Structure formats: structure tokens, C-alpha cells
C-alpha atoms as one frame of an Amber mdcrd trajectory, in Angstrom:
protein
   0.094  -0.074  -0.274   0.907   3.356   0.034   3.118   4.778   2.802   1.229
   7.085   5.678   2.952   9.930   6.806   2.610   9.447  10.465   3.540  10.868
  13.242   7.052  11.051  15.073   7.429   8.284  17.761   7.274  10.644  20.745
   4.245  12.760  19.749   2.892   8.690  18.768   3.021   7.620  22.463   2.081
  10.298  23.524  -1.396  10.495  21.497  -1.821   7.170  22.602  -1.294   7.620
  26.027  -4.054   9.860  26.005  -6.887   7.576  24.700  -5.183   4.936  27.154
  -6.776   7.230  29.755 -10.086   7.240  28.575 -10.439   4.173  28.294 -13.963
   3.614  26.232 -16.508   1.191  27.278 -15.776  -0.095  23.946 -12.133  -0.994
  24.509 -12.292  -2.299  28.462 -14.986  -4.565  26.948 -12.791  -5.913  23.820
 -10.053  -5.921  26.986 -11.773  -8.261  29.253 -12.509 -10.506  26.106  -8.604
 -10.639  25.236  -8.927  -8.475  22.445  -5.270  -6.491  22.348  -6.270  -2.162
  21.573  -4.390  -0.384  19.868  -3.361   2.340  17.993  -2.892   1.513  13.965
  -3.358   3.675  10.955  -3.434   7.238  11.228  -4.017  10.615   9.117  -3.552
  13.984   8.378  -6.884  15.500   7.667  -7.716  18.000   4.465 -10.586  18.844
   3.293 -12.246  20.483  -0.659 -14.137  23.054   0.330 -16.765  24.568  -2.087
 -15.176  27.564  -3.993 -13.098  24.732  -5.533 -15.436  23.140  -7.071 -14.957
  25.702  -9.832 -11.959  24.488 -10.660 -12.259  20.916 -11.228  -8.936  21.429
 -13.966  -6.917  22.110 -11.163  -4.815  19.365  -9.786  -6.558  17.953  -5.850
  -3.123  19.230  -4.134  -3.840  23.026  -4.968  -7.601  23.048  -3.700  -7.907
  20.617  -0.949  -6.837  23.347   2.797  -6.082  21.181   5.875  -7.396  21.122
   8.759  -5.098  20.600  11.530  -6.481  17.745  12.750  -4.765  14.258  12.511
  -7.458  10.825  12.236  -6.525   7.496  14.032  -7.696   3.745  14.095  -7.887
   2.634  16.922  -8.128  -1.277  16.519  -9.588  -3.848  18.788  -7.988  -7.587
  18.195  -6.796  -6.483  14.594  -9.937  -4.453  13.659 -10.534  -1.109  12.456
 -13.669   0.206  15.445 -12.485   3.138  16.817 -11.633   6.544  15.816  -9.161
   9.034  18.057  -8.990  13.077  16.738  -5.970  14.375  17.759  -5.238  18.178
  17.117  -1.350  20.013  18.048  -1.889  22.924  20.316  -1.194  26.305  19.431
   0.649  27.311  22.212   2.455  24.541  24.290   2.874  22.727  20.926   2.069
  19.550  22.213  -0.559  16.757  20.057  -3.903  16.247  22.180  -6.534  14.201
  21.294  -9.829  16.562  21.014 -11.927  12.964  20.753 -12.340   9.101  20.364
 -15.427   6.566  19.980 -16.432   3.242  18.078 -17.784   4.902  14.648 -19.541
   2.878  11.903 -16.771   4.912   9.603 -13.745   3.419  11.269 -14.467   0.257
  10.166 -15.318   1.635   6.599 -11.970   3.663   7.292 -10.812   0.042   8.488
 -12.305  -1.153   5.023 -10.253   1.012   2.597  -7.009   0.806   4.216  -7.724
  -3.246   3.878  -8.513  -3.235  -0.059  -6.185  -0.325  -1.032  -3.000  -2.770
   0.936  -4.413  -5.207  -1.985  -4.877  -2.726  -4.555  -1.960  -0.240  -4.459
   1.175  -0.681  -4.432   2.809   2.831  -5.714   4.760   5.389  -3.270   2.212
   7.735  -2.647   2.070   9.614   1.124  -2.386   8.416   1.666  -4.862  11.069
   3.627  -7.762  11.417   4.586  -9.980  13.631   1.734 -13.027  15.279   2.843
 -15.223  16.848   1.088 -17.741  18.714   3.966 -20.328  19.445   1.333 -21.579
  16.401   0.791 -20.325  14.565   3.872 -17.949  12.604   2.103 -14.626  11.164
   2.839 -11.902   9.859   0.911  -8.578   8.273   0.560  -6.748  10.768  -0.828
  -2.746   9.457  -2.446  -0.558  12.259  -2.802   1.920  12.226  -4.771   4.527
  14.463  -6.278   3.402  14.086 -10.113  -0.893  12.787  -9.408  -3.493  12.817
  -7.085  -5.554   9.287  -6.638  -8.598   9.243  -4.390 -10.344   6.240  -2.994
 -14.062   6.992  -1.421 -14.799   4.800   1.283 -17.975   7.183   2.909 -20.405
   9.492   1.575 -23.959  11.038   3.145 -24.724  11.806  -0.824 -24.804   9.576
  -3.937 -22.666  11.743  -5.823 -23.184  10.228  -9.589 -19.899   9.169 -11.135
 -18.110   7.419  -7.797 -18.335   4.376  -6.283 -16.527   2.627  -2.731 -13.472
   0.578  -3.534 -12.411   1.636  -6.923  -9.551   4.214  -7.184  -9.687   7.511
  -9.226  -7.637  10.209 -10.824  -7.722  13.110  -8.220  -9.309  14.949 -11.873
 -11.658  12.583 -12.094 -12.469  12.844  -9.188 -12.575  16.723  -9.165 -15.470
  16.509 -12.333 -17.361  14.507 -10.505 -18.347  16.170  -7.162 -18.438  20.008
  -9.279 -20.779  18.363 -11.694 -22.728  17.084  -8.147 -22.714  20.213  -6.440
 -23.909  22.264  -9.799 -27.111  19.975  -8.763 -27.320  21.328  -5.306 -29.441
  24.040  -4.152 -28.258  27.806  -3.504 -27.216  27.046   0.316 -25.852  23.977
   0.409 -23.116  25.636  -2.000 -21.398  28.636  -0.036 -18.023  28.860   0.138
 -17.963  29.697   4.045 -21.438  28.398   5.905 -21.504  29.313   9.780 -18.592
  28.130  11.919 -19.798  26.744  15.174 -17.715  26.700  18.487 -15.596  24.050
  18.881 -16.843  22.443  21.833 -14.916  21.916  24.830 -12.390  18.654  24.540
 -12.849  16.143  27.239  -8.835  15.308  27.206  -8.456  19.081  28.360  -7.280
  17.841  31.526  -4.947  14.859  30.818
């Protein structure tokens, strides 16, 4: 599979420690059943905003923006069960886990990683790409020469895109741009109202 652009070992260890301190019900249940709970793959999260839909001929690498967050896959007995989200604190420079929980999205991500492991042998960096307008999640295979995308979850069907298939970045952008034209005007807002970020339960850890 294409390579993961991971944390430094020291930062990863700190994130793992915060996750362990949380000890979710799902994790405790797995441990009581003698299933190992461990921090597995991690992905930098990028997003594609509505203003990018007007430029389907541009490279995805020039349109997507980093969110600052990372998603960490937590496996129970080898199976993808939980997703943890972390971000670097601007004041201290330390990584803070912002949320963690069992999610069907974690299972879908784990399935996509497994599929990619068997169907891609490139040296691209794998990121998670969000398209909030469609509540769409994809694995973004970023290389200097090109972009490729594998869709693994979407609340809205995008004509021309299916799961477990590798799309060229240009092909993906065209499909997204064409689907965006069908949306009501309110859904195309370039700068939607921003909600205050909820307080992290990990801030006291």
C-alpha cells in the first residue's frame, strides 16, 4: 500500500497514552475479552471547500486545505473499531486528543485501508480527504506527479463515484463539481457559518 505520513514516535506515544487514559467502554469490553487494543494507522485530514468546485481542471493538491487534525484508527483484536481525532495545541506545540469513539466510519476506513493494501503498490502519501458539502470521506493518495482518490464514505451519492475504486484526482474533481451543480444555493456557500468547537474531554489529561 502507499505509505502513511505518520507522527514522530514521541508524539505518537503521547497520543496513544491519552487514548489509553480515556478507556472507552468499547475498549474496556475488548480488553475483558482478551482482544488487544492498540493505536494503528493515522492520517492527516484535509478538506475540499465549495469554492474548489469551480476549478475541476486544477490539481487536487492545489485546492485541498489542511484542517490541522489527524485521524487515528484504533484496532480491537486487529479489527478497526474506533477513531480518535487529535490536533496540535498552538500555544504549547503539544498534540491533544480531541475526541474518540466507536464509529461505523472507523470500520469503513479500516476496510478501505485493507482494500488499498491489496490494490495499490505506489509510494504516494495517504491522507484523508473530506468534502463537507457531501459529508464525503476519501483516502487521498498524494504524489508529486499526480493525485488519486479512493472513496470510502459519503452521505450523498455522487454520480460517477463508487467505493473501492481508485480515481485520478481530475476524474474525482469533475464528478464532485458536476454533483455540486445539482445542489440548492444554500449548500454551495463558500463560507458557511462556523460553529464553536466543543470543549475537549481530554484537556485535563
